[in-house]
N, C-alpha and C positions, 0 to 999 in steps of 0.2 A: 302504527300508533303514534309515534313521535311526529311524524309529517303531520298528521291530523291535528294533533295539539297546536303546532306552528301555524298551520292555517287557520285554526279557530282564534289564536292569539293575534294574527294578523287581519283578521275579519273585525275582531274588537278594536282594535288599533285604528283601522280606518274608517269605523263608523263612529268613533270617538272623536275624530278629527284631529287626532295629535300623531301624526306619523311623518317621518321623514322620508322624501321621495328618494328612491335608490338611484345612484348614478356612481359614476367614478368620483370618489371623494378627493379633497384637498389632502395632498400629502405634506402635512403641516411640519415646518421647521422654525423653531425659535431662534431669532438672531441676537447675538449679543449686542446690548446697548440700543436695541430697538424692540419691535414685537414679534411679528412672524411673517413667513412667506408660505406658499405652495410650491413645491419643488415638482418639476417636470423634467424628464430624461427621454432618451430615445424609446424606452419601453413602456413609458406610462406617464399620463397627463390627467388632471382632473377635468371634467367636463360640467355642462349645464343643460341637460336634456330639454326638448321643448316642452314648454308649459301646457298641461291638460287641463282643460276646465274642471273644476270640481263639481261635485253634485249640486243641484238646486238648493239654495239656503247657506251654502257653505262659502267662505273666503279663504284663499291662500296667502299665506304670508311667508316672505323670504328674509333671513335674517344673517348679517355679518356683523362681526364685532370686534373690538380690541383683544377680546379673550381667545379669539381664534375660529369662532365659527364663520363658514363662508357659505352663503346661499342655503342655510339650513331651512327647510321647507315644513310647514305646519298647516294643517287645514283646521279652522275653526267654524261653529256655526254661528250665524246670526242669532240675535236675541237670546244669547246664552250667557248668564251671568258667572264672571270670572271672579275668583277670590283676590280682589285688590288688596295689596299690601303697601304699595309706595305712597309716600307723604305727597305726591304732586299727582294730580289727575288733570288731563286736558280732553276736552270734547272737541271733535272735529265734525262740523255738519256740512255734507257735500251739497253743493247746488249744481246741479246738471243744467240748469236753464242758464246760467250766465258763463258765457263761452268768450275765449280770448283768442290767442293766436293758434294757428296750426303749427305742429312740430315736425321737422323733416327729417332729424336723426342726429346720430352720434358717430364719432370715428376718429381716426389718427393720420398722421402724415406718413407718405411713403418716402422717406429721407434716404439718401444713399447710406448712411450709417445703419439703418434698419435693414437694407438690403445686403449691406456686409456682414451684419450679425447672422441673419439668416443663411447666407451662403455659407459662413464659416461652421455651421452645425450639422451634424447628422440628418440625412433627409428626413428620417422620421421625426425628430424633434422640430424640425423647422415646419413641418406638415402639422404637427400638434398645435404650434404657436398660432399659425395661420387659421386652424379649425376653432382655437379658442377665441380667436377675434370675429371670425365672420360666417362660421358655418351655424346650422340649426342647433348643434350641440355646444355653441360658444355664446358669446354675449351679443352677438349679431350686429356688429357694425354695418352701416349703410352708407357711411361717408368715407372720403379720403381726400386729403390734399396732396397735390403733386407740385413739388417745386420744379420751375422752369430754369433748368440748368443747375448750378451749384449753390450750397447754403453754407452757413458755419458747420452743418454736421456732413461736408463732403471732405474727402481725403485731400484736394486740392482745389484751387480756384479755376472755374471754366466757364464758357458760355458756349452758345450753339454755332457762332461765327468768330472765330478769333481772327480771321484773315483781315489784315490792316485795310480800312476803307473800303471795305466790299459792301458799298451802298446799296447794291442790287440784291444784296443777300444770297449771291449765288453758291456761296459755300455753306450756307446753312444746313447743319445736319446733327443728327441726335449723336450722343457720345456713348461710349463704352458703358458709362454709369447707367444711361437709361436703358441700355439694351441687356445689361446683366443684374443691375441692382434695383431698378424700378418696374419695367414693363412685366418681366416675368411673374412678379409678387402681385402686381395689380391684376393681373389676368387670372392667377389663383383666386384672389380675394372675389373677382368677378363671378368665377365658377362656383365658389362656396355660398355666397351671398344668397339669402331667401329672399330679398327684394332688390330691385335695380340700385347698383352702387352709384351714388352721387359723388363724382369726383370733380375737384376744382384746382385750377393751377394757380400758382403765386410765384412771380418773379422776385428774385433777390438782387440779381446782377443784371447789368448790360454789359455788353462788349466794351473793352476798354476804350476802343477806338471812337466809340459813340460819346464818351464821357469828356467833361473839361479836363484839362490838363493837371496832373496830381499834385503839381506845385502851386495851382491857384487857390483862391480863398475858398471855394466850394468845389473840391474835386470829383464829388460824387454826385453829380446832376448832368443831365444830358447838354450837349454843345448848343451853343446858338441861342436864338430867340425862343422863348416860350411858344410852343405850337409851329415851330420851324421844321426844318429839313430832318434833323435828328429824332424830333418827335414822331415824325411820319415814319422813319426807318424803325424806330423802336415798336410802334403799333404794328406794323408790319412783321416784325420779329415774333411778337406774341401771337399774332394770327397764324404764322408758319408753325408755332409750337401747337397749336390746336389741330391743324390741318395734318401734322406728320403724325401726331399721336392718333388721329382718326384713321390713319392709313394702318395702324397696328389694332384697329378695331377697339380703340380706347377713345369713346368719345367723351368730353368734358360736359359737366353739368354746368360749370361755372368757371368764372376766372376774377381773380382781384387785381386791381390796378397796379399795386406794388407792395411789396411786404415792407412793413414799418418805414413808410416814407420819411418820417420824422426823423429817423436815427441815420438817415443816409448822409446827413451833413457831417457827422463825426466818425463813422465807421468806414473803414477802407479794408478790403475793396466790397465787403458782402452787402451793401446796401445802396439804394439809390435814391435821391433826394426829391421830393416834390414837396411844394407848400400848397395849400388849399387852392390858390389861384392857378398854380401850374398844373395841378390835377384837372381843374375844371376845363381849362382850355385843353389839355391833352385827351380828355374824354370827349369834348364837344367838337374838336376841330381834327382829331388823329385818330385815336382809338376806337371811338363809336362808328364813324364812318367806314373804317376799315373792317369792322365786324359786321357791318350790315352790308357792304359789298361783298363780304366771303359768305354770306348767308347765316351768321351768327346773330340772329335777331334776338330780342330779349325773350320771347317764347322759346327759344332753342339755347340759348346760353344766358346764364344769370351773371351779370357784370356787376362786382363789388367795389365799392370806394374804400379807401382808407386802409383796413387790415394792420392796425396799430394799436397801441394801448390807450385806455380811456383816462387820459391825464387830467389833472385837477388844477395844475398850473399852465401859463402859457409863456414862460421865460424863453426857452429856446425851442421848446416843442409847440406844435399846432395841435388843436384838439380835434377829437371826433364831432363835436358840434360846428367848428370852423369849416371842416371839409363838408359836412353835408350842408351847411347853409350855402357855401359857396356853389357846390355842384347842383343842388336841387332847386335852386332859385335862378338858374340858368335855363332859360327856355330851349336852348340848343343842346347842352349836356344831359340835362334831367331824363329825358325819354330813353337814354341808352342804358340807365342804372336800375339795377333790381334792388340792391340792397346795401347795407353798410356791414363791413366786417370788422372785428375788434379782437384784441388779445386780452389775456386775463392778467397779466404781470403786475401793472401799476394798480387795475381795478381791484384786484384780489386783496390787496393791502389797505384797502380803505372802504370802510362800511357806510353805507347811506350814498356816498356820492355817485358811485355807478349807477345806482338805483334811480337816483334823479334824472341823470343823463338819459338813460335808457327809457324812462318814461317820458321825457320831455320830447325825445326825437320821435317816439311813436306817436305821439300827439302832434307833433309839428307834421311828421311825414307818414302818415297811417298807410300808405300805399308802397312803402320801401320797408324791406324786411331787415333785421340784425341777426348776424350770425356770430358766435363765438368760434375764431379759426386756429387759435393757437393757446395751448395752456401747458406748464410744466413747471415744476418747482427750480427754483434757481440755487437752492444751497444744498447741492448734492444729490445723488443718487436716492438718498434716503431708505436704503435697503432694509425693508421689514418695518417701516414707521407707519403706525395705523394714523398719527394726525396728519400725514400728508393726505392720506384718504379722505379724512373728514374736511380738509381744506378743500379738496375737489367736491364733495358732496354739497358743502355749503354754497360753493360758487355756481354749481349747476342749478341747484333749487333757486338761489336768488336770481340768476340770469335767467331762467325760464320763466319765474314769477314776474319778470319785467320785460317781457315781449320778445326775448330771444326765441329763435326758431331751431337752434341746434348748437352743438357742443363739439369741439374737435381738438384732441390732444395733440401734442408735438410728436416726437418720436415714438414709435409703438414698441420699440426694444431697444436697448442699449447693453454694451459689454461692461464688465465690472469697472473698466477705467473710464467709462462715460465717454467723454469725446476729448482725446488728448490733443486736438488742435484748437480747442476752444477757451484756452486760459482759464482764468479764475471762476466764471460763471458757469458751471457744471449744471447740467438739468437733470431733473428726476424723469422717470418713466413707469410705464404701468408693467413692464417686464424687463427684469434685469437678467442678464445671460452671462455665465461662464463659459466661454467657448472652449478652454483648455479640459475642463471637467465633462462638458457635454450636458450642462444642466441649465435649465432655466428657472427662474424665481417669479412667480406671480405675485406681483405687489398688492398691498390693501387697494391701492388706486385702482387696479384692474376690476377687483370686485365692486368697488365703489361705483364705477362708470357702469359695470353691467347692471346694478340695480336700477339704472335707467334704460339703458339701451337694449336689454332684453325685453323689457315691458311696454315701452314706449314706441310703438310703431309708427312708421312714416305716415302723416296725416292724422295723428292723434292731435286732439285739441286740449288746451288747459281750461280746466272749468274752475269756478269760484268754490271756496270753502270759507267757513268762519269758525272762530276760535273762541272757547269759553273763556280762557285765560291767556295772559301775556306770559309766558314763560322763557325766560332768557335761555339761548343755545338750543331751543328745540325749533327745527325748521321743518315746513311742510309743502309738498307740492301735489295738487290733484289733478289728474288727466283723464280724459275718455277717450278710448280707443275707435277706431272705425267699426270694431265689431262689438260696440256698446260695452265692451269691458271697461270697469273704473279702474284706475291704478292710483294709489295713495303712497308717496314715498315720504316716510319719516325720519330725520336725522337726530340723534339724542347726542349732543357734545357735552352733556352734563356727567358728573361722576356719581349721580343720583338715577336709580331708576324711576319712569314715569309711567302711569297707567293711562290708558288710552280709551276713549270711547268715540267710535267713529259711527255717525248717523248718516244714512242714506236713504231718504224716503222714511218709510216706517220701520226700516231695520236698522238695529243697534250691533256693532261689532264692538266687542270688549277684550282688549290686551294689553299686556304690558311691555313696553320697549326697555330693555336694560340699559343700564348706562354706557356710554361710548359705542353705540350702536346705530346701525342704519337698518331699516325694514321696508320692504316693499309690499303693499297689499294690492291684490287684486281679485276682483269677482265681476260676476255677470248677471 
């Protein structure tokens, strides 16, 4: 009798469209001085099961917010009037006919630190975290950045050929870090991923013997004339990285020319300096021909220039526009390059300017894509801080609304001490881990990224929408998937609720987005 009553109540809830999907829910923990995290250990971790299409005439809504909701699911019917109570109303009108760029995906970096964290955990918890990122029951990352040798998140500085003056690269070899901290976890991700994993390599360092004397004015650039002997050697070095990873059954989708080349002039030893002209010559004379010779044609490998911040000033930096103009207006270098990679740090601090840059570059070079390849907060781990997540959501929506095709975070997990080798500029991450306790804390940023990565499948296309009002701190992205599902992501950074009306053809969806909340809507 009691079971029948429960079944009847479940039936009513399902048909009212107001039921939350059953899954392993977040084990919520409030963090002193912040908001909250979801705790995982070796016996339990929350998940996000595959999305099941609702019945015709209904939409799914997923909600996460500052109050602690994480991927809370609701089904509501179209053309059903909701009792609106908010003082603000925003009408969003979807235009499926106006289409923009295709979206290729979302992901994070397979840094040494990420591998060290996973290897320091019980196997069960490590698997939970990989499932959370890459499996059908997770947020379904389909991209990964692979450092070429060491970064600032490595235990020590290293390259793949530290044999002095080995110009033939006879001693080129992967390191223990690759074999233990990167490759095993990349293969796990490949096995878990529901779509092909798009991996791209990025180099921070070159072997010291390739670079100018540390006592010289510019110690972090390649020796000799631009485009000369050492530029050729470094190009071969990068191609050998592609080849040796392929021998491990890991094929790179892409490669950036150099991580943060404008910082190479002042950071020792973790970056390598290129100015726009140096990169133009390097691509056209050295790297491009070496890639072509080795079979890495643009249809098989996406070469990306820049991989640095969108700077507003040109004092000692060079800007993305300068690199693009130099390389793409060169008839020799341009054919080798598929796109532009950029980072979020400087651009995330400046409203308006990055939008202009991205729009102008798309207008000037419409056949070259733009990919955001590195993001993290620089003011600490931010354990439990919802505003860190909001910052991510704002930037993802802004970047995709201005022609960016994908968004890749930096470290996928860090220990409680962040990076003890990195100095004052500690980065945040989507998952913070207490290795001694055997606990992992999924941050608000993890769920924020999932509001995009879980729903926006590869080859989805951004579509237009019109707004009835200009409401500050309300941000919207509209997408159509390959299966014709429509996805609308709405971020409300206000301290007030906002009533929404979403028009799609002759259907109207009415719902309220609470203060400090992100919602993802999907319907077919």
